[in-house]
C-alpha positions in Angstrom: -29.1 0.0 23.9 -27.2 2.9 22.0 -27.0 2.5 18.1 -24.1 5.3 16.9 -23.3 6.9 13.5 -21.1 9.3 12.2 -21.2 11.9 9.5 -18.6 14.5 8.2 -19.1 17.9 7.8 -18.0 19.7 4.5 -16.7 23.2 3.9 -18.7 25.9 2.9 -16.5 27.3 0.0 -13.6 29.6 0.1 -15.6 32.8 1.4 -16.6 30.8 4.7 -15.3 27.2 5.1 -16.4 26.6 8.5 -20.0 27.8 8.0 -21.5 24.4 8.5 -19.3 23.5 11.3 -20.4 26.4 13.3 -23.8 26.1 12.6 -23.9 22.3 13.7 -21.9 23.7 17.3 -24.6 25.9 17.6 -27.4 23.5 16.8 -26.1 20.9 19.5 -25.8 23.2 22.5 -29.0 25.1 22.1 -30.6 25.5 25.6 -34.1 23.9 24.9 -32.7 21.0 24.1 -29.8 20.5 26.4 -31.4 21.3 30.0 -30.9 24.5 29.8 -27.1 23.9 28.8 -26.7 21.3 31.7 -25.7 18.4 29.4 -23.0 20.3 27.4 -19.4 19.7 27.6 -15.9 19.8 25.8 -12.9 18.1 25.4 -9.3 19.3 24.8 -10.7 23.0 24.5 -12.4 25.7 26.0 -16.3 25.3 25.6 -17.2 29.0 25.4 -14.2 29.1 22.5 -14.6 26.1 20.6 -15.0 26.9 17.1 -12.3 29.5 17.8 -9.7 26.9 18.8 -10.4 24.7 16.2 -10.2 27.5 13.4 -7.3 28.0 15.2 -6.0 24.5 14.8 -6.9 24.4 10.9 -5.1 27.4 10.5 -1.8 26.5 12.1 -1.3 23.4 9.9 -2.8 24.9 6.8 -5.6 22.6 6.8 -8.6 24.9 6.5 -10.6 23.4 3.7 -12.5 20.3 2.7 -13.5 18.3 6.0 -14.1 20.5 8.2 -15.1 18.5 11.7 -16.7 15.2 12.2 -20.6 14.2 13.9 -21.0 11.5 15.8 -24.5 10.7 17.1 -25.2 7.9 19.9 -29.2 7.3 20.2 -30.5 5.5 23.2 -33.9 3.2 23.5 -37.0 5.1 24.5 -37.4 4.6 28.2 -34.2 2.9 29.1 -31.9 5.9 30.1 -31.8 9.3 31.9 -30.5 12.0 30.5 -27.9 12.5 33.4 -26.9 9.1 32.6 -26.5 9.6 29.0 -24.7 12.5 29.5 -22.0 10.3 31.4 -21.7 7.9 28.7 -21.4 10.3 25.8 -18.6 11.9 28.0 -16.5 9.1 28.6 -17.2 7.7 24.7 -15.5 11.0 23.7 -12.6 10.8 26.0 -11.9 7.4 25.0 -12.4 7.7 21.5 -10.6 11.0 20.7 -8.3 10.8 23.4 -5.8 13.9 23.7 -5.7 14.4 19.8 -9.0 16.3 18.8 -11.1 19.4 20.1 -14.5 18.2 20.6 -17.7 19.2 21.6 -20.5 16.8 23.3 -24.2 17.6 24.2 -27.1 15.4 25.5 -30.9 16.4 23.8 -33.9 15.5 26.2 -36.2 17.3 24.5 -37.4 14.0 22.6 -39.1 10.7 24.1 -35.2 9.4 22.3 -32.7 10.8 24.7 -29.5 11.1 22.2 -26.1 12.4 22.2 -24.0 14.7 19.6 -20.4 15.0 19.4 -18.7 17.1 16.9 -15.1 17.2 17.0 -12.6 18.7 14.5 -11.2 17.4 11.8 -7.6 18.1 12.4 -5.5 16.8 15.3 -4.4 20.0 17.4 -1.1 17.9 18.3 0.4 16.7 15.1 -1.7 18.4 12.4 -3.1 15.0 11.2 -6.4 14.9 9.8 -9.0 12.3 11.0 -9.4 9.5 8.8 -12.5 7.3 9.0 -11.9 3.9 7.3 -14.6 1.2 6.3 -15.6 -1.0 9.0 -14.4 1.4 11.7 -17.9 1.5 12.9 -18.2 -1.9 13.4 -14.4 -2.4 14.9 -14.1 0.8 16.9 -17.3 2.9 17.2 -19.9 1.2 18.4 -17.8 -1.6 19.9 -17.3 1.4 22.6 -20.6 1.9 22.8 -21.9 -1.6 23.9 -19.1 -1.7 26.6 -20.0 1.7 28.2 -23.7 0.5 27.8 -22.7 -2.6 29.7 -20.6 -0.7 32.4 -24.0 1.3 32.8 -26.4 -1.7 32.8 -28.1 -0.8 29.5 -28.9 -3.1 26.8 -26.2 -3.5 23.5 -26.7 -4.4 20.1 -25.1 -7.2 18.0 -22.4 -6.5 15.6 -23.0 -8.4 12.8 -19.5 -10.8 11.6 -19.7 -9.7 8.1 -19.3 -5.9 9.8 -16.9 -6.7 12.2 -14.6 -8.8 10.3 -12.3 -8.1 7.8 -13.3 -10.1 4.6 -11.6 -13.7 4.7 -11.1 -13.5 0.8 -8.9 -10.3 1.3 -5.4 -11.9 1.2 -6.9 -13.8 -2.1 -8.3 -10.5 -3.6 -4.6 -9.2 -3.4 -3.2 -12.4 -4.9 -5.5 -12.1 -7.8 -4.9 -8.5 -8.1 -1.0 -9.2 -8.2 -1.5 -11.8 -11.0 -0.9 -14.9 -9.1 -2.6 -18.1 -8.9 -6.0 -18.4 -6.8 -7.0 -21.6 -5.4 -10.7 -20.7 -4.4 -11.2 -19.1 -7.6 -10.8 -22.6 -9.4 -12.7 -24.4 -6.6 -15.8 -22.0 -7.1 -16.1 -22.5 -10.8 -15.5 -26.4 -10.5 -18.5 -26.7 -7.7 -20.5 -24.3 -10.1 -20.2 -26.4 -13.0 -20.5 -29.8 -10.7 -23.9 -28.7 -8.9 -25.3 -28.0 -12.9 -24.1 -31.2 -14.0 -25.9 -33.2 -11.2 -29.8 -34.3 -10.0 -28.6 -35.2 -6.4 -26.0 -34.7 -3.7 -24.4 -38.0 -4.4 -23.8 -37.5 -8.2 -22.4 -34.1 -7.1 -20.0 -35.7 -5.1 -19.4 -37.8 -7.9 -18.5 -35.4 -10.8 -16.1 -33.6 -8.3 -14.4 -37.0 -7.7 -14.3 -37.4 -11.1 -12.7 -34.1 -11.6 -9.7 -35.5 -8.9 -10.9 -33.7 -6.1 -10.5 -35.2 -2.6 -13.7 -35.1 -0.8 -14.0 -35.2 3.2 -16.7 -34.8 5.5 -19.5 -35.4 2.7 -22.2 -36.9 5.0 -20.4 -35.8 8.5 -19.1 -38.8 9.5 -15.6 -37.4 10.0 -16.5 -33.7 11.0 -19.0 -31.4 10.8 -18.2 -29.3 7.4 -17.7 -30.7 4.0 -14.3 -30.3 2.8 -12.3 -30.5 -0.8 -9.0 -30.7 -2.1 -8.0 -30.6 -5.5 -5.1 -32.0 -7.1 -2.0 -30.2 -6.2 -3.2 -28.6 -3.0 -1.8 -29.5 0.1 -5.0 -29.2 2.3 -8.4 -29.7 2.1 -10.5 -26.6 2.1 -14.2 -26.6 3.7 -16.8 -25.7 1.6 -18.1 -23.2 3.4 -15.1 -20.6 3.7 -15.5 -20.1 0.1 -18.5 -17.9 0.9 -22.4 -18.6 1.8 -23.1 -20.0 -1.5 -20.9 -22.9 -1.0 -22.0 -24.2 1.9 -23.5 -27.9 2.2 -26.8 -26.9 2.7 -26.6 -24.4 0.4 -25.4 -26.8 -2.2 -28.1 -29.0 -1.9 -30.4 -26.4 -2.3 -29.0 -25.0 -5.5 -29.1 -28.5 -6.6 -32.3 -29.0 -6.1 -33.2 -25.8 -7.8 -30.6 -25.0 -10.2 -30.4 -26.1 -14.0 -28.5 -24.9 -17.0 -31.6 -22.5 -17.7 -31.0 -20.7 -14.5 -27.3 -19.3 -15.6 -29.2 -18.1 -19.0 -29.3 -14.0 -18.6 -32.9 -13.2 -17.7 -34.0 -10.2 -20.2 -36.6 -7.8 -18.8 -39.6 -6.9 -21.1 -39.3 -4.2 -23.0 -41.5 -2.6 -25.7 -40.8 -3.7 -28.9 -39.3 -0.9 -31.1 -38.2 -1.0 -34.5 -34.4 0.2 -34.9 -32.7 0.8 -38.7 -29.2 0.4 -39.3 -27.0 -1.0 -41.2 -24.7 -3.9 -40.9 -22.0 -5.3 -42.8 -22.3 -9.0 -43.0 -19.5 -11.7 -44.0 -20.4 -14.9 -45.1 -19.1 -17.6 -43.1 -17.4 -20.6 -45.2 -18.9 -23.6 -45.2 -16.8 -27.0 -44.6 -15.8 -28.8 -47.4 -16.9 -32.8 -47.5 -12.9 -33.7 -46.9 -12.8 -31.1 -44.2 -15.9 -32.7 -42.6 -14.4 -36.0 -42.5 -11.2 -34.8 -41.5 -12.8 -33.5 -38.2 -15.0 -36.4 -37.7 -12.2 -38.5 -37.8 -10.1 -36.3 -35.1 -13.4 -36.4 -33.1 -13.8 -40.2 -33.1 -9.9 -40.9 -32.3 -10.0 -38.8 -29.0 -7.5 -36.3 -30.5 -10.5 -33.5 -30.7 -11.8 -33.1 -27.2 -13.2 -31.1 -25.0 -11.5 -28.3 -23.2 -10.2 -29.9 -19.9 -10.2 -28.5 -16.1 -7.7 -25.8 -15.3 -4.3 -27.5 -14.8 -2.6 -24.6 -13.5 -1.3 -26.2 -10.6 0.7 -28.5 -12.4 3.4 -25.6 -13.7 3.8 -24.4 -10.0 6.6 -26.7 -9.2 8.0 -25.9 -12.5 7.9 -21.9 -12.2 9.9 -22.5 -9.2 12.4 -24.4 -10.1 12.9 -21.9 -13.1 13.0 -19.4 -10.9 16.0 -20.8 -8.8 17.6 -21.9 -11.9 17.8 -18.0 -13.0 19.1 -16.9 -9.3 21.6 -19.6 -9.9 22.6 -18.2 -13.0 22.6 -14.3 -12.2 24.6 -15.5 -9.1 27.4 -17.1 -11.4 27.6 -14.1 -13.7 27.7 -11.6 -11.1 30.5 -13.3 -9.6 32.0 -13.8 -13.1 32.6 -17.7 -11.9 34.0 -19.8 -15.1 36.0 -23.1 -16.0 35.1 -26.4 -15.5 33.3 -28.2 -13.0 36.3 -28.4 -10.3 37.4 -24.6 -10.8 33.7 -23.8 -10.3 33.5 -25.8 -7.4 36.5 -24.2 -5.7 35.3 -20.6 -6.8 31.7 -21.3 -5.3 33.4 -22.5 -1.8 35.2 -19.4 -1.8 32.3 -17.5 -2.6 30.2 -19.4 0.5 33.3 -18.7 2.8 33.3 -14.7 1.6 29.5 -14.4 2.2 30.1 -16.2 5.6 32.6 -13.4 6.7 30.2 -10.7 5.2 27.3 -11.9 7.0 29.4 -11.7 10.3 30.7 -8.6 9.4 27.0 -7.2 8.9 26.1 -8.5 11.8 28.6 -6.4 13.7 27.6 -3.3 12.1 24.1 -3.9 12.7 24.8 -4.7 16.4 26.9 -1.4 16.6 24.0 0.4 14.9 21.5 -0.6 17.4 23.9 0.3 20.3 24.3 3.4 19.5 20.8 4.1 19.1 20.1 2.7 22.3 22.6 5.3 24.1 20.3 7.8 22.2 17.2 6.3 23.4 16.4 8.7 26.6 17.2 11.6 24.8 14.6 10.7 21.9 12.2 9.9 24.8 12.3 13.7 25.9 12.3 15.0 22.3 9.2 13.2 21.6 7.3 14.3 25.2 8.2 17.8 24.0 6.6 17.0 20.6 3.0 15.9 22.1 3.3 19.1 24.4 4.3 21.5 22.0 0.4 22.1 20.9 -0.3 22.5 24.6 2.6 25.1 25.1 1.2 27.1 22.1 -2.4 27.6 23.8 -0.5 28.5 27.0 1.2 31.1 25.2 -2.1 32.5 23.9 -3.2 32.7 27.2 -5.1 29.7 28.2 -4.6 28.7 31.8 -6.0 25.6 31.0 -2.7 24.6 29.9 -0.6 25.6 32.5 0.2 22.1 34.0 1.8 21.0 30.6 3.5 24.5 30.4 5.4 23.3 33.5 6.4 20.2 32.1 7.3 21.6 28.8 9.5 23.8 30.7 11.3 21.2 33.0 11.8 19.1 29.8 13.5 21.9 27.6 15.8 22.3 30.6 17.0 18.7 30.5 17.5 18.9 26.7 19.3 21.9 27.3 21.5 20.5 30.1 22.5 17.6 27.7 23.6 20.2 24.7 21.2 18.8 22.0 18.0 21.0 20.5 14.8 19.3 19.5 15.8 19.4 15.9 19.4 18.0 16.3 17.6 15.0 17.9 15.0 14.8 15.1 17.6 14.5 12.7 19.7 11.9 14.6 16.5 9.7 14.8 15.8 9.9 11.3 19.7 8.7 10.9 19.3 5.9 12.6 16.0 4.8 11.4 17.8 5.2 7.3 20.5 3.3 8.9 18.8 0.3 10.5 16.9 0.1 7.2 20.0 -0.1 5.1 21.7 -2.8 7.0 18.4 -5.1 7.3 18.8 -5.0 3.3 22.5 -5.7 3.3 21.8 -8.3 5.7 19.2 -9.6 3.6 21.0 -9.6 0.4 23.8 -11.5 2.0 22.1 -14.2 3.2 20.1 -14.8 0.0 23.9 -14.8 -1.6 24.9 -17.2 1.1 21.9 -19.4 0.2 22.2 -19.7 -3.4 26.1 -20.3 -3.1 25.7 -23.3 -0.4 22.6 -24.3 -3.0 24.7 -24.5 -6.1 27.8 -26.2 -4.2 25.4 -29.0 -2.7 24.2 -30.0 -6.7 27.8 -30.0 -7.7 28.5 -32.4 -4.7 25.6 -34.3 -5.0 26.8 -34.7 -9.1 30.1 -35.7 -8.5 29.0 -38.2 -6.2 26.1 -39.6 -8.7 29.2 -39.7 -11.2 31.6 -41.8 -8.8 31.8 -45.7 -9.3 30.7 -47.7 -5.8 34.4 -48.8 -4.8 35.7 -45.2 -4.9 32.5 -43.8 -3.0 32.8 -46.7 -0.2 36.5 -45.9 0.2 35.6 -42.4 0.7 33.5 -43.3 3.3 35.8 -45.2 4.8 38.1 -42.5 5.1 35.6 -40.0 6.4 34.5 -42.4 9.2 38.2 -42.8 9.8 38.5 -38.9 10.3 35.7 -38.5 12.6 37.1 -41.3 14.7 40.3 -39.5 15.3 
């Protein structure tokens, strides 16, 4: 079994920013710890010049400050692996995780009971100058899974990655919705479940309280399925309570009903030493209600006009909001295209606009097809330019006298000759590629706008037609239907 962890190496000020990186590289290659230097290897660089090459990469891309590198440590269980096997595992891990992007030095220390490996890699990619970025969750999604797979390959034990670290939060989308001010069902459901638990002495009474709030309940006693699911009024589908969090599984709800009461929701204050604090407070006397006011509020309460605050009814207004948004779209469409006149004139104008939108849609589709065909003809040249960009740093290393990159140098010359034969430079192709990218983005936006206009026109036309049919007398409607059937038969 091997457990991994990752640390970052910061800079040491403007005078010698890479001091900590140099010290870390020296530390992991100490001969006494690495079998006399036998368990030391490098990736994408020369082992003897690793620090100099890392520094040159930073200087080339102007990124010499802030984080200098990263330090990965992979520790093995005592007695489970020897140094040679550990060195193979560490080397394979470095190649798979870092690929051909970062210069790295790795080593295995066998001077302790727990054999462990170190990987130190540059914070800046020598290929494109991008800085390595560790995101929250990368350990569970990438680093430890690679370690586990390599351990399995060598017959070593693995560690289990807990689901809460490996998976993205199930509530991530709902958090984004809440941040954007949208209605979030889970928030309301959890509040209602909490309130129902407080009001209930048994699980059965809890279900009764939820039902009284307007909730549909499924699998309450696991007769139809494994998990308790509920559905508030206005929601289209049932939702499993366990998806709301650990505190909302059926088992946990039963425990909370037995344990919780109103007192458990009161804030528990820590016992503190009593102190006398002198302060001046301006007091305002609260006006007392007169006799007639008391009788008035008592009358309101008894007649039911003064009620407790109801549960959230936000779901009731969603359809109204959608209808308002559609009405706004229709109104802006009519203003945008200057559609005026009576109902008949409006219908004719909308029909003409709908036909115009259909023609514009075809025209946009032809333009889009033309742009994609032009880009497809240039794709072989774009591929050559992309390969040259990948090999650029290797070519720079070869020009500095590093014969390790001779094969990449020959490939670079071959691709450059092919590009020159076609009559283009790498800079020109980069400009063309950016041009096609912007053109495709523009045509897609145009296509989307035309489709929306056509959809709105069709909707308004359908509403006008439906209104005209609703206003016609029955005999006239029958005659129109018969005329339509005759035309179809012809």
